[in-house]
DOPATOR-533352 format. One record per residue: x, y, z of N, C-alpha, C in turn; residue in one letter; residue number from 1. Coordinates in nm, 2 decimals, m for minus. Atoms other than C-alpha are relative to their C-alpha. Example, Ala and Ser with C-alpha at 12.3 -4.5 7.8 and 13.67 -1.06 7.14 Angstrom:
<pts>
((0.09,m0.12,0.00),(1.23,m0.45,0.78),(0.09,0.12,0.00),'A',1)
((m0.09,m0.11,0.00),(1.37,m0.11,0.71),(m0.08,0.11,0.08),'S',2)
</pts>
This chain:
<pts>
((m0.09,0.09,m0.07),(m1.49,6.34,m2.79),(m0.02,m0.14,m0.06),'X',1)
((0.01,0.13,0.06),(m1.41,6.00,m2.92),(0.11,m0.09,0.05),'X',2)
((m0.10,0.10,m0.03),(m1.23,5.68,m2.83),(m0.01,m0.11,m0.09),'X',3)
((0.00,0.11,0.10),(m1.19,5.34,m2.99),(m0.14,m0.05,m0.02),'X',4)
((0.13,0.06,0.02),(m1.55,5.25,m2.94),(m0.12,0.10,0.00),'X',5)
((0.12,m0.09,m0.01),(m1.76,5.57,m2.92),(0.04,0.14,m0.06),'X',6)
((m0.02,m0.13,0.05),(m1.80,5.91,m3.08),(m0.11,0.09,0.07),'X',7)
((0.10,m0.08,m0.07),(m1.97,6.19,m2.88),(0.02,0.15,m0.03),'X',8)
((m0.01,m0.14,0.01),(m2.05,6.56,m2.92),(m0.12,0.06,0.06),'X',9)
((0.11,m0.06,m0.07),(m2.28,6.81,m2.77),(m0.07,0.10,m0.10),'X',10)
((0.08,m0.09,0.09),(m2.56,7.02,m2.93),(m0.13,0.03,0.08),'X',11)
((0.12,m0.04,m0.06),(m2.88,7.20,m2.83),(m0.12,m0.06,m0.06),'X',12)
((0.13,0.06,0.05),(m3.24,7.08,m2.87),(m0.04,0.07,m0.13),'X',13)
((0.04,m0.07,0.12),(m3.28,7.35,m3.14),(0.06,m0.06,m0.12),'X',14)
((m0.07,0.06,0.12),(m3.05,7.15,m3.37),(m0.09,m0.12,m0.05),'X',15)
((0.09,0.11,0.04),(m3.33,6.89,m3.40),(m0.12,0.05,m0.07),'X',16)
((0.12,m0.03,0.07),(m3.61,6.91,m3.65),(m0.11,m0.09,0.04),'X',17)
((0.10,0.09,m0.06),(m3.92,6.77,m3.47),(m0.07,m0.07,m0.11),'X',18)
((0.09,0.08,0.09),(m4.11,6.49,m3.64),(0.07,m0.07,m0.12),'X',19)
((m0.06,0.07,0.12),(m3.85,6.38,m3.90),(0.11,m0.09,0.05),'X',20)
((m0.09,0.10,m0.04),(m3.60,6.10,m3.89),(0.14,0.04,0.02),'X',21)
((m0.14,m0.04,m0.01),(m3.27,6.27,m3.96),(0.01,0.13,0.06),'X',22)
((m0.02,m0.12,m0.07),(m3.17,6.53,m3.71),(0.11,0.09,m0.06),'X',23)
((m0.10,m0.09,0.05),(m2.98,6.84,m3.81),(0.11,0.02,0.10),'X',24)
((m0.10,0.00,m0.10),(m2.68,6.76,m3.59),(0.14,m0.02,m0.07),'X',25)
((m0.13,0.01,0.06),(m2.30,6.76,m3.65),(0.03,m0.14,m0.07),'X',26)
((m0.03,0.13,0.05),(m2.31,6.39,m3.72),(m0.02,m0.01,m0.15),'X',27)
((0.03,m0.01,0.14),(m2.47,6.46,m4.06),(0.08,0.11,m0.08),'X',28)
((m0.07,m0.11,0.06),(m2.27,6.77,m4.12),(0.15,m0.02,m0.02),'X',29)
((m0.15,0.03,0.01),(m1.92,6.63,m4.07),(0.02,m0.14,m0.06),'X',30)
((m0.02,0.13,0.07),(m1.83,6.36,m4.32),(0.09,m0.10,0.08),'X',31)
((m0.09,0.09,m0.07),(m1.55,6.22,m4.10),(m0.08,m0.07,0.11),'X',32)
((0.08,0.07,m0.11),(m1.79,6.15,m3.81),(m0.10,m0.10,m0.06),'X',33)
((0.09,0.08,0.07),(m2.04,6.01,m4.05),(0.07,m0.13,m0.05),'X',34)
((m0.07,0.11,0.05),(m1.78,5.78,m4.20),(0.04,m0.10,0.12),'X',35)
((m0.03,0.08,m0.11),(m1.67,5.66,m3.85),(m0.12,m0.08,0.05),'X',36)
((0.12,0.07,m0.04),(m2.02,5.57,m3.75),(m0.04,m0.11,m0.10),'X',37)
((0.03,0.09,0.11),(m2.08,5.40,m4.09),(0.09,m0.12,0.01),'X',38)
((m0.09,0.11,0.00),(m1.77,5.19,m4.05),(0.00,m0.08,0.13),'X',39)
((0.00,0.06,m0.13),(m1.83,5.10,m3.68),(m0.08,m0.13,m0.01),'X',40)
((0.07,0.13,0.00),(m1.93,4.73,m3.63),(m0.13,0.00,0.08),'X',41)
((0.12,m0.01,m0.09),(m2.19,4.82,m3.36),(m0.05,0.15,m0.02),'X',42)
((0.05,m0.13,0.02),(m2.41,5.11,m3.45),(m0.12,0.03,0.09),'X',43)
((0.10,m0.05,m0.09),(m2.61,5.28,m3.18),(0.02,0.15,0.02),'X',44)
((0.00,m0.14,m0.03),(m2.70,5.64,m3.11),(m0.09,0.03,0.11),'X',45)
((0.08,m0.04,m0.11),(m2.82,5.78,m2.79),(0.01,0.15,0.03),'X',46)
((0.00,m0.14,m0.04),(m2.91,6.14,m2.69),(m0.02,0.01,0.15),'X',47)
((0.02,m0.02,m0.14),(m2.85,6.24,m2.33),(m0.05,0.14,0.02),'X',48)
((0.06,m0.13,m0.03),(m3.05,6.52,m2.18),(m0.10,m0.01,0.11),'X',49)
((0.10,m0.01,m0.10),(m3.30,6.63,m1.93),(m0.13,m0.05,m0.06),'X',50)
((0.13,0.05,0.05),(m3.66,6.49,m1.95),(m0.07,0.11,m0.08),'X',51)
((0.06,m0.11,0.08),(m3.77,6.84,m2.07),(0.05,0.00,m0.14),'X',52)
((m0.06,m0.01,0.13),(m3.52,6.84,m2.35),(m0.03,m0.12,m0.09),'X',53)
((0.03,0.12,0.08),(m3.58,6.48,m2.46),(m0.14,0.00,m0.05),'X',54)
((0.14,m0.01,0.04),(m3.95,6.55,m2.47),(m0.02,0.09,m0.12),'X',55)
((0.01,m0.10,0.11),(m3.89,6.83,m2.72),(0.06,m0.06,m0.13),'X',56)
((m0.06,0.06,0.12),(m3.71,6.59,m2.96),(m0.07,m0.12,m0.04),'X',57)
((0.06,0.12,0.05),(m3.87,6.34,m3.18),(0.11,m0.08,m0.06),'X',58)
((m0.11,0.08,0.04),(m3.61,6.07,m3.22),(m0.04,m0.14,m0.05),'X',59)
((0.02,0.13,0.06),(m3.63,5.77,m3.45),(0.13,m0.06,m0.05),'X',60)
((m0.13,0.05,0.05),(m3.30,5.73,m3.63),(0.07,0.09,m0.09),'X',61)
((m0.08,m0.09,0.09),(m3.04,5.87,m3.86),(0.04,m0.08,m0.12),'X',62)
((m0.03,0.07,0.12),(m3.00,5.78,m4.22),(0.14,0.04,m0.04),'X',63)
((m0.14,m0.02,0.03),(m2.63,5.74,m4.31),(0.03,0.00,m0.15),'X',64)
((m0.01,0.01,0.14),(m2.70,5.72,m4.68),(m0.03,m0.14,m0.05),'X',65)
((0.04,0.13,0.06),(m2.84,5.45,m4.90),(m0.10,m0.07,0.09),'X',66)
((0.09,0.08,m0.07),(m3.01,5.17,m4.71),(0.04,m0.01,0.15),'X',67)
((m0.06,0.01,m0.14),(m2.81,5.23,m4.38),(m0.07,0.11,0.09),'X',68)
((0.07,m0.09,m0.10),(m3.02,5.38,m4.10),(0.03,m0.05,0.14),'X',69)
((m0.04,0.04,m0.14),(m2.91,5.38,m3.73),(m0.12,0.05,0.09),'X',70)
((0.11,m0.04,m0.09),(m3.19,5.37,m3.48),(0.05,0.06,0.13),'X',71)
((m0.04,m0.05,m0.13),(m3.18,5.57,m3.16),(m0.04,m0.10,0.11),'X',72)
((0.03,0.09,m0.11),(m3.17,5.37,m2.83),(m0.01,0.09,0.13),'X',73)
((0.02,m0.07,m0.13),(m3.25,5.47,m2.47),(0.11,m0.04,0.10),'X',74)
((m0.11,0.04,m0.09),(m2.96,5.28,m2.31),(0.11,m0.06,m0.08),'X',75)
((m0.12,0.06,0.06),(m2.61,5.20,m2.41),(0.10,m0.04,0.11),'X',76)
((m0.10,0.04,m0.09),(m2.32,5.03,m2.24),(0.14,0.05,m0.04),'X',77)
((m0.13,m0.06,0.03),(m1.99,5.22,m2.23),(0.10,m0.03,0.12),'X',78)
((m0.10,0.04,m0.10),(m1.69,5.07,m2.05),(m0.06,m0.07,0.12),'X',79)
((0.06,0.08,m0.11),(m1.92,4.84,m1.85),(m0.11,0.07,0.07),'X',80)
((0.11,m0.08,m0.07),(m2.16,5.12,m1.74),(m0.12,0.01,m0.09),'X',81)
((0.12,m0.02,0.08),(m2.52,5.11,m1.86),(m0.05,0.14,0.02),'X',82)
((0.04,m0.14,m0.01),(m2.60,5.47,m1.94),(m0.13,0.02,m0.07),'X',83)
((0.13,m0.03,0.06),(m2.96,5.58,m2.00),(0.00,0.14,m0.04),'X',84)
((0.01,m0.13,0.06),(m3.07,5.89,m2.18),(m0.01,0.11,0.10),'X',85)
((0.01,m0.11,m0.10),(m3.15,6.08,m1.86),(0.12,m0.01,0.10),'X',86)
((m0.12,0.02,m0.09),(m2.82,5.96,m1.69),(m0.04,m0.02,0.14),'X',87)
((0.04,0.03,m0.14),(m3.02,5.84,m1.39),(0.08,m0.12,0.05),'X',88)
((m0.07,0.12,m0.03),(m2.81,5.52,m1.40),(m0.09,m0.11,0.07),'X',89)
((0.09,0.10,m0.06),(m3.12,5.33,m1.28),(0.02,m0.14,m0.05),'X',90)
((m0.02,0.13,0.06),(m3.07,5.04,m1.52),(0.13,m0.06,0.05),'X',91)
((m0.13,0.05,m0.04),(m2.70,5.01,m1.43),(0.00,m0.05,0.15),'X',92)
((0.00,0.04,m0.15),(m2.76,5.00,m1.05),(m0.08,m0.12,0.03),'X',93)
((0.08,0.12,m0.02),(m3.04,4.75,m1.07),(0.07,m0.12,m0.05),'X',94)
((m0.08,0.12,0.05),(m2.82,4.52,m1.28),(0.12,m0.03,0.09),'X',95)
((m0.11,0.02,m0.10),(m2.53,4.58,m1.04),(m0.05,m0.07,0.13),'X',96)
((0.05,0.06,m0.12),(m2.75,4.49,m0.75),(m0.03,m0.15,m0.02),'X',97)
((0.03,0.14,0.03),(m2.87,4.17,m0.91),(0.13,m0.09,m0.01),'X',98)
((m0.13,0.07,0.01),(m2.51,4.07,m0.99),(0.07,m0.02,0.13),'X',99)
((m0.07,0.00,m0.13),(m2.37,4.15,m0.65),(m0.07,m0.10,0.10),'X',100)
((0.07,0.08,m0.10),(m2.65,3.97,m0.45),(0.01,m0.15,m0.05),'X',101)
((m0.02,0.14,0.05),(m2.61,3.66,m0.68),(0.14,m0.05,0.05),'X',102)
((m0.13,0.04,m0.05),(m2.24,3.65,m0.59),(0.00,m0.02,0.15),'X',103)
((0.00,0.02,m0.14),(m2.31,3.69,m0.22),(m0.08,m0.13,0.04),'X',104)
((0.08,0.12,m0.02),(m2.57,3.41,m0.23),(0.09,m0.12,m0.02),'X',105)
((m0.09,0.11,0.02),(m2.31,3.18,m0.38),(0.11,m0.01,0.10),'X',106)
((m0.10,0.00,m0.11),(m2.05,3.28,m0.12),(m0.06,m0.06,0.13),'X',107)
((0.07,0.05,m0.13),(m2.30,3.20,0.16),(0.00,m0.15,0.00),'X',108)
((0.00,0.14,0.01),(m2.30,2.84,0.04),(0.13,m0.06,0.04),'X',109)
((m0.13,0.05,m0.04),(m1.93,2.80,0.11),(0.07,0.07,0.11),'X',110)
((m0.05,m0.08,m0.11),(m1.89,3.04,0.40),(0.07,m0.09,0.11),'X',111)
((m0.05,0.09,m0.10),(m1.83,2.75,0.64),(0.14,m0.05,m0.03),'X',112)
((m0.13,0.05,0.04),(m1.51,2.66,0.45),(0.10,0.12,0.01),'X',113)
((m0.09,m0.11,0.01),(m1.36,3.01,0.48),(0.02,0.07,0.13),'X',114)
((m0.03,m0.09,m0.12),(m1.20,3.22,0.76),(m0.06,0.14,m0.03),'X',115)
((0.05,m0.13,0.02),(m1.32,3.57,0.81),(0.09,0.08,m0.09),'X',116)
((m0.09,m0.07,0.08),(m1.01,3.71,0.66),(m0.01,m0.04,m0.15),'X',117)
((0.02,0.05,0.14),(m1.05,3.49,0.35),(m0.13,0.05,m0.06),'X',118)
((0.13,m0.05,0.05),(m1.41,3.59,0.32),(0.00,0.15,m0.04),'X',119)
((m0.01,m0.15,0.02),(m1.33,3.96,0.35),(0.07,0.02,m0.13),'X',120)
((m0.08,m0.02,0.12),(m1.07,3.93,0.07),(m0.09,m0.04,m0.12),'X',121)
((0.09,0.04,0.11),(m1.32,3.75,m0.16),(m0.11,0.10,m0.03),'X',122)
((0.11,m0.09,0.01),(m1.60,3.99,m0.09),(0.05,0.13,m0.06),'X',123)
((m0.06,m0.13,0.06),(m1.37,4.29,m0.16),(0.03,m0.02,m0.15),'X',124)
((m0.04,0.02,0.13),(m1.25,4.13,m0.48),(m0.12,m0.01,m0.10),'X',125)
((0.11,0.04,0.09),(m1.58,4.01,m0.62),(m0.12,0.10,0.00),'X',126)
((0.12,m0.08,m0.01),(m1.84,4.26,m0.49),(0.04,0.15,0.02),'X',127)
((m0.03,m0.13,m0.02),(m1.69,4.57,m0.34),(0.07,0.07,m0.12),'X',128)
((m0.07,m0.06,0.11),(m1.47,4.62,m0.64),(m0.10,0.04,m0.11),'X',129)
((0.10,m0.04,0.09),(m1.79,4.63,m0.85),(m0.07,0.13,0.04),'X',130)
((0.06,m0.13,m0.05),(m1.94,4.90,m0.63),(0.09,0.12,m0.02),'X',131)
((m0.10,m0.11,0.01),(m1.62,5.10,m0.66),(0.03,0.04,m0.15),'X',132)
((m0.04,m0.02,0.14),(m1.59,5.07,m1.04),(m0.08,0.12,m0.06),'X',133)
((0.06,m0.12,0.06),(m1.65,5.41,m1.20),(m0.10,0.06,0.09),'X',134)
((0.11,m0.05,m0.10),(m1.84,5.51,m0.88),(0.00,0.15,0.01),'X',135)
((0.01,m0.15,0.00),(m1.76,5.88,m0.94),(m0.12,0.04,m0.08),'X',136)
((0.12,m0.04,0.08),(m2.05,5.87,m1.18),(m0.13,m0.01,0.09),'X',137)
((0.12,0.01,m0.09),(m2.28,5.80,m0.88),(m0.03,0.13,0.07),'X',138)
((0.02,m0.13,m0.06),(m2.24,6.16,m0.77),(m0.12,0.06,m0.06),'X',139)
((0.11,m0.07,0.05),(m2.57,6.34,m0.80),(m0.12,m0.09,m0.04),'X',140)
((0.11,0.09,0.03),(m2.79,6.03,m0.85),(m0.11,0.01,0.11),'X',141)
((0.11,m0.02,m0.10),(m3.12,6.00,m0.66),(0.03,m0.07,0.13),'X',142)
((m0.02,0.06,m0.13),(m3.13,5.91,m0.29),(m0.05,m0.14,0.00),'X',143)
((0.05,0.14,0.02),(m3.33,5.60,m0.39),(0.10,m0.09,m0.05),'X',144)
((m0.10,0.08,0.06),(m3.05,5.47,m0.60),(0.12,m0.02,0.09),'X',145)
((m0.10,0.01,m0.09),(m2.79,5.55,m0.34),(m0.03,m0.10,0.11),'X',146)
((0.04,0.10,m0.10),(m2.99,5.35,m0.09),(0.01,m0.14,m0.06),'X',147)
((m0.02,0.14,0.06),(m2.99,5.05,m0.33),(0.15,m0.04,0.00),'X',148)
((m0.14,0.03,m0.01),(m2.61,5.07,m0.35),(0.04,m0.03,0.15),'X',149)
((m0.04,0.02,m0.14),(m2.59,5.10,0.03),(m0.05,m0.14,0.05),'X',150)
((0.05,0.13,m0.03),(m2.80,4.78,0.06),(0.10,m0.11,m0.04),'X',151)
((m0.10,0.09,0.05),(m2.54,4.60,m0.14),(0.12,0.00,0.10),'X',152)
((m0.11,0.00,m0.09),(m2.26,4.72,0.08),(m0.03,m0.05,0.14),'X',153)
((0.04,0.05,m0.13),(m2.45,4.64,0.40),(m0.01,m0.15,0.00),'X',154)
((0.01,0.14,0.02),(m2.51,4.29,0.27),(0.14,m0.06,0.00),'X',155)
((m0.13,0.05,0.00),(m2.14,4.25,0.21),(0.06,0.00,0.15),'X',156)
((m0.05,m0.01,m0.14),(m2.06,4.36,0.57),(m0.07,m0.11,0.08),'X',157)
((0.07,0.10,m0.08),(m2.32,4.12,0.71),(0.05,m0.14,m0.04),'X',158)
((m0.05,0.13,0.04),(m2.18,3.83,0.50),(0.14,m0.02,0.07),'X',159)
((m0.13,0.01,m0.06),(m1.83,3.90,0.65),(m0.01,m0.02,0.15),'X',160)
((0.02,0.01,m0.15),(m1.95,3.94,1.01),(m0.09,m0.11,0.05),'X',161)
((0.08,0.11,m0.04),(m2.18,3.65,1.00),(m0.14,0.03,0.04),'X',162)
((0.13,m0.04,m0.04),(m2.50,3.85,1.05),(m0.10,m0.05,m0.10),'X',163)
((0.11,0.04,0.09),(m2.84,3.76,0.90),(m0.06,0.12,m0.07),'X',164)
((0.06,m0.11,0.08),(m3.04,3.96,0.65),(m0.06,0.11,0.08),'X',165)
((0.08,m0.11,m0.07),(m3.26,4.15,0.90),(0.07,0.04,0.13),'X',166)
((m0.08,m0.05,m0.12),(m2.99,4.20,1.17),(0.04,0.15,m0.02),'X',167)
((m0.04,m0.14,0.01),(m2.90,4.56,1.25),(0.15,0.01,m0.03),'X',168)
((m0.14,m0.02,0.04),(m2.58,4.70,1.10),(0.09,0.05,0.12),'X',169)
((m0.08,m0.06,m0.10),(m2.47,4.89,1.41),(0.12,0.07,m0.06),'X',170)
((m0.12,m0.07,0.05),(m2.10,5.00,1.35),(0.08,m0.10,m0.08),'X',171)
((m0.07,0.10,0.08),(m2.01,4.71,1.12),(0.09,0.06,m0.10),'X',172)
((m0.08,m0.07,0.11),(m1.89,4.94,0.84),(0.13,0.06,0.06),'X',173)
((m0.12,m0.06,m0.06),(m1.65,5.12,1.08),(0.09,m0.11,0.04),'X',174)
((m0.09,0.11,m0.04),(m1.52,4.79,1.22),(0.08,m0.06,m0.12),'X',175)
((m0.06,0.05,0.12),(m1.44,4.68,0.86),(0.09,0.11,m0.06),'X',176)
((m0.07,m0.12,0.05),(m1.29,5.03,0.80),(m0.05,0.03,m0.14),'X',177)
((0.06,m0.03,0.13),(m1.53,5.09,0.51),(m0.07,0.13,0.01),'X',178)
((0.08,m0.12,0.01),(m1.66,5.42,0.41),(m0.13,m0.04,m0.06),'X',179)
((0.13,0.03,0.06),(m2.03,5.42,0.32),(0.00,0.05,m0.15),'X',180)
((0.01,m0.03,0.15),(m2.15,5.47,m0.04),(0.03,0.14,m0.03),'X',181)
((m0.02,m0.15,0.03),(m2.17,5.85,m0.04),(0.14,0.04,0.02),'X',182)
((m0.14,m0.04,m0.02),(m1.83,5.88,0.11),(0.10,m0.06,m0.09),'X',183)
((m0.08,0.07,0.10),(m1.68,5.63,m0.13),(0.00,0.07,m0.13),'X',184)
((0.02,m0.08,0.13),(m1.81,5.84,m0.42),(0.09,0.12,0.01),'X',185)
((m0.09,m0.12,m0.02),(m1.64,6.15,m0.28),(0.14,m0.04,0.01),'X',186)
((m0.14,0.04,m0.01),(m1.33,5.96,m0.20),(0.06,m0.02,m0.14),'X',187)
((m0.04,0.02,0.14),(m1.30,5.85,m0.57),(0.02,0.14,m0.07),'X',188)
((m0.01,m0.13,0.07),(m1.36,6.21,m0.69),(0.12,0.08,0.05),'X',189)
((m0.11,m0.07,m0.06),(m1.11,6.35,m0.44),(0.13,m0.06,m0.05),'X',190)
((m0.13,0.06,0.04),(m0.84,6.10,m0.54),(0.03,0.03,m0.15),'X',191)
((m0.02,m0.03,0.14),(m0.89,6.16,m0.91),(0.04,0.15,m0.02),'X',192)
((m0.04,m0.14,0.01),(m0.87,6.54,m0.85),(0.15,0.01,0.04),'X',193)
((m0.13,m0.01,m0.05),(m0.55,6.50,m0.65),(0.10,m0.05,m0.11),'X',194)
((m0.09,0.06,0.10),(m0.39,6.28,m0.92),(0.01,0.10,m0.12),'X',195)
((0.00,m0.09,0.11),(m0.50,6.53,m1.19),(0.08,0.12,0.02),'X',196)
((m0.08,m0.12,m0.04),(m0.35,6.83,m1.01),(0.15,m0.03,0.01),'X',197)
((m0.14,0.03,m0.01),(m0.02,6.65,m0.95),(0.06,m0.08,m0.11),'X',198)
((m0.06,0.06,0.12),(0.03,6.52,m1.30),(0.00,m0.15,0.00),'X',199)
((0.00,0.14,0.00),(m0.06,6.16,m1.22),(m0.12,m0.06,m0.07),'X',200)
((0.11,0.05,0.07),(m0.37,6.13,m1.43),(0.01,0.03,m0.15),'X',201)
((m0.01,m0.03,0.15),(m0.43,6.14,m1.81),(m0.01,0.15,m0.02),'X',202)
((0.00,m0.14,0.03),(m0.38,6.47,m1.97),(m0.14,0.07,m0.01),'X',203)
((0.13,m0.05,0.02),(m0.75,6.51,m2.06),(m0.07,0.03,0.14),'X',204)
((0.05,m0.03,m0.13),(m0.82,6.51,m1.68),(0.08,0.12,0.06),'X',205)
((m0.08,m0.11,m0.05),(m0.53,6.74,m1.59),(m0.05,0.13,m0.05),'X',206)
((0.04,m0.13,0.07),(m0.66,7.00,m1.84),(m0.13,0.06,0.06),'X',207)
((0.12,m0.05,m0.06),(m0.98,7.03,m1.63),(0.03,0.09,0.12),'X',208)
((m0.03,m0.07,m0.12),(m0.80,7.19,m1.34),(0.10,0.12,m0.02),'X',209)
((m0.09,m0.12,0.00),(m0.66,7.55,m1.32),(m0.02,0.07,0.13),'X',210)
((0.01,m0.07,m0.12),(m0.58,7.76,m1.02),(m0.03,0.15,m0.02),'X',211)
((0.02,m0.15,m0.01),(m0.68,8.12,m0.93),(0.02,0.04,0.14),'X',212)
((m0.03,m0.06,m0.14),(m0.59,8.35,m0.64),(m0.13,0.04,0.06),'X',213)
((0.11,m0.05,m0.08),(m0.85,8.40,m0.37),(0.06,0.06,0.13),'X',214)
((m0.07,m0.06,m0.11),(m0.69,8.65,m0.14),(0.15,m0.05,0.00),'X',215)
((m0.14,0.06,m0.01),(m0.37,8.48,m0.01),(0.01,m0.15,m0.03),'X',216)
((0.01,0.15,0.03),(m0.48,8.13,m0.11),(m0.02,m0.03,m0.14),'X',217)
((0.03,0.04,0.13),(m0.49,7.94,m0.43),(m0.12,m0.10,0.01),'X',218)
((0.12,0.09,0.01),(m0.82,7.77,m0.52),(m0.01,m0.04,m0.15),'X',219)
((0.03,0.05,0.14),(m0.92,7.56,m0.82),(m0.12,0.08,m0.05),'X',220)
((0.11,m0.08,0.07),(m1.14,7.74,m1.07),(m0.12,m0.10,m0.02),'X',221)
((0.13,0.08,0.02),(m1.50,7.61,m1.07),(m0.07,0.06,m0.12),'X',222)
((0.07,m0.05,0.12),(m1.66,7.63,m1.41),(m0.14,0.06,0.03),'X',223)
((0.13,m0.07,m0.02),(m1.96,7.87,m1.42),(m0.11,m0.08,m0.08),'X',224)
((0.12,0.07,0.06),(m2.30,7.71,m1.50),(m0.11,0.10,m0.01),'X',225)
((0.11,m0.09,0.02),(m2.59,7.90,m1.64),(m0.12,m0.05,0.08),'X',226)
((0.11,0.07,m0.07),(m2.83,7.65,m1.48),(0.04,m0.13,0.05),'X',227)
((m0.03,0.13,m0.06),(m2.83,7.34,m1.27),(m0.04,m0.11,m0.10),'X',228)
((0.03,0.11,0.09),(m2.82,7.01,m1.46),(0.12,m0.10,0.00),'X',229)
((m0.10,0.10,0.01),(m2.58,6.74,m1.58),(0.14,0.06,0.03),'X',230)
((m0.13,m0.07,m0.02),(m2.29,7.00,m1.57),(0.04,0.00,0.15),'X',231)
((m0.04,0.00,m0.14),(m2.30,7.00,m1.19),(0.05,m0.13,0.05),'X',232)
((m0.05,0.13,m0.03),(m2.24,6.63,m1.19),(0.13,m0.04,m0.07),'X',233)
((m0.12,0.03,0.07),(m1.94,6.65,m1.42),(0.12,0.01,0.08),'X',234)
((m0.13,0.00,m0.08),(m1.59,6.59,m1.29),(0.06,0.14,m0.01),'X',235)
((m0.06,m0.13,0.01),(m1.48,6.93,m1.42),(m0.07,0.10,0.10),'X',236)
((0.07,m0.08,m0.10),(m1.74,7.08,m1.17),(0.02,m0.05,0.14),'X',237)
((m0.01,0.06,m0.14),(m1.75,6.85,m0.87),(0.14,m0.02,0.04),'X',238)
((m0.14,0.02,m0.04),(m1.38,6.78,m0.88),(0.06,0.13,0.07),'X',239)
((m0.05,m0.12,m0.06),(m1.27,7.14,m0.81),(m0.08,0.04,0.13),'X',240)
((0.08,m0.04,m0.12),(m1.56,7.21,m0.57),(0.04,m0.09,0.12),'X',241)
((m0.03,0.08,m0.12),(m1.48,6.91,m0.35),(0.14,0.02,0.04),'X',242)
((m0.14,m0.02,m0.04),(m1.11,6.96,m0.36),(0.02,0.13,0.07),'X',243)
((m0.01,m0.13,m0.07),(m1.14,7.32,m0.26),(m0.06,m0.01,0.14),'X',244)
((0.06,0.01,m0.14),(m1.36,7.21,0.04),(0.08,m0.08,0.09),'X',245)
((m0.09,0.08,m0.08),(m1.09,6.98,0.17),(0.09,0.09,0.09),'X',246)
((m0.10,m0.08,m0.09),(m0.88,7.10,0.47),(0.14,m0.01,m0.06),'X',247)
((m0.14,m0.01,0.05),(m0.52,7.20,0.40),(0.08,m0.13,0.04),'X',248)
((m0.07,0.12,m0.05),(m0.40,6.90,0.60),(m0.01,m0.12,m0.10),'X',249)
((0.02,0.11,0.10),(m0.55,6.67,0.33),(0.06,0.04,m0.14),'X',250)
((m0.04,m0.05,0.13),(m0.48,6.88,0.02),(0.16,0.00,m0.02),'X',251)
((m0.14,m0.02,0.00),(m0.11,6.93,0.11),(0.08,m0.14,0.02),'X',252)
((m0.07,0.13,m0.01),(m0.03,6.55,0.12),(0.10,m0.01,m0.11),'X',253)
((m0.11,0.01,0.09),(0.30,6.47,m0.04),(m0.01,m0.11,m0.10),'X',254)
((0.00,0.12,0.08),(0.22,6.13,m0.18),(m0.15,m0.04,m0.02),'X',255)
((0.14,0.05,0.02),(m0.09,5.95,m0.32),(m0.04,m0.08,0.12),'X',256)
((0.03,0.08,m0.11),(m0.08,5.71,m0.03),(m0.04,0.08,0.12),'X',257)
((0.03,m0.09,m0.11),(m0.07,5.99,0.22),(m0.13,0.07,m0.02),'X',258)
((0.12,m0.07,0.03),(m0.35,6.17,0.05),(m0.12,m0.10,0.02),'X',259)
((0.11,0.10,m0.02),(m0.57,5.85,0.05),(m0.02,m0.02,0.14),'X',260)
((0.02,0.03,m0.15),(m0.51,5.79,0.42),(m0.06,0.13,0.07),'X',261)
((0.05,m0.13,m0.06),(m0.57,6.16,0.51),(m0.15,0.02,m0.04),'X',262)
((0.14,m0.02,0.05),(m0.89,6.18,0.29),(m0.09,m0.10,0.07),'X',263)
((0.09,0.10,m0.06),(m1.03,5.86,0.43),(m0.03,0.03,0.15),'X',264)
((0.02,m0.04,m0.14),(m0.97,5.97,0.79),(m0.09,0.12,0.01),'X',265)
((0.08,m0.12,0.00),(m1.13,6.31,0.71),(m0.15,m0.04,m0.03),'X',266)
((0.14,0.04,0.03),(m1.44,6.14,0.55),(m0.06,m0.08,0.11),'X',267)
((0.06,0.08,m0.11),(m1.48,5.90,0.84),(m0.05,0.09,0.11),'X',268)
((0.04,m0.09,m0.10),(m1.51,6.20,1.07),(m0.12,0.08,m0.03),'X',269)
((0.12,m0.09,0.04),(m1.80,6.36,0.88),(m0.13,m0.08,0.02),'X',270)
((0.13,0.05,m0.01),(m2.16,6.30,0.96),(m0.07,m0.01,m0.14),'X',271)
((0.08,0.00,0.12),(m2.42,6.22,0.69),(m0.04,0.14,m0.05),'X',272)
((0.04,m0.14,0.04),(m2.54,6.58,0.70),(0.11,0.08,m0.05),'X',273)
((m0.12,m0.08,0.04),(m2.19,6.72,0.67),(0.04,m0.05,m0.14),'X',274)
((m0.03,0.05,0.13),(m2.13,6.49,0.37),(m0.09,0.06,m0.11),'X',275)
((0.10,m0.05,0.09),(m2.45,6.61,0.20),(0.03,0.15,m0.03),'X',276)
((m0.02,m0.15,0.02),(m2.34,6.98,0.25),(0.14,0.04,m0.04),'X',277)
((m0.14,m0.03,0.02),(m1.97,6.95,0.17),(0.02,0.06,m0.13),'X',278)
((m0.02,m0.06,0.13),(m2.01,7.04,m0.20),(m0.14,0.06,m0.05),'X',279)
</pts>
């Protein structure tokens, strides 16, 4: 897969020769890929994989010919997301937390000049929007990192309601009509799935969804996985699984706005335990 700024492909750990600099991967075997990397103004290579797989690979760099060698890195930024080799998103979330709390501290200095409505609009625009950006990638991350994201959202709610740092949240999120972090992640996944199924998403997302008959009902096909791993976190896997789990009243929405409203109402009614077991 490739776009204007990146080239990616998959391979097994067996494609690497331990202990040497140049791995035996398609990058070196396909001249077109090699040429694209060579001509790119920013040259970085990262290998994503489980800790077990990464430990089996000795990575230093790739020689593109002559004096040009590209070093491997452990973190890259793609479309604003800091992606680490293990896809934990730890670096991204810590940086996001720093940025969001910096914004909230600055807002606190001028809070007395703003009405509650104005403050809510600003917080939604400057902070909540950052939490929601590409948040489908947060599916499957550790509970520790989900908690860090929840701390940011809680701080946003307290900023709007005028509470102090150590005050209890009570039902502030519900009063603001905000889904919590886990539910917001599922909301984004469900919305993307609905748009993909109904031809409202890019073709490369639409192609991930196909139907099959299960008795008298149609269900989305869930790709089979030989083992648990990154594949379970992919949109091609979680999208169909979550969409199939939705009640008919939500899935049969006629418009995007109707689907968003029905999905939000459905998620609001779920407990934390039900959210954890929904997919």
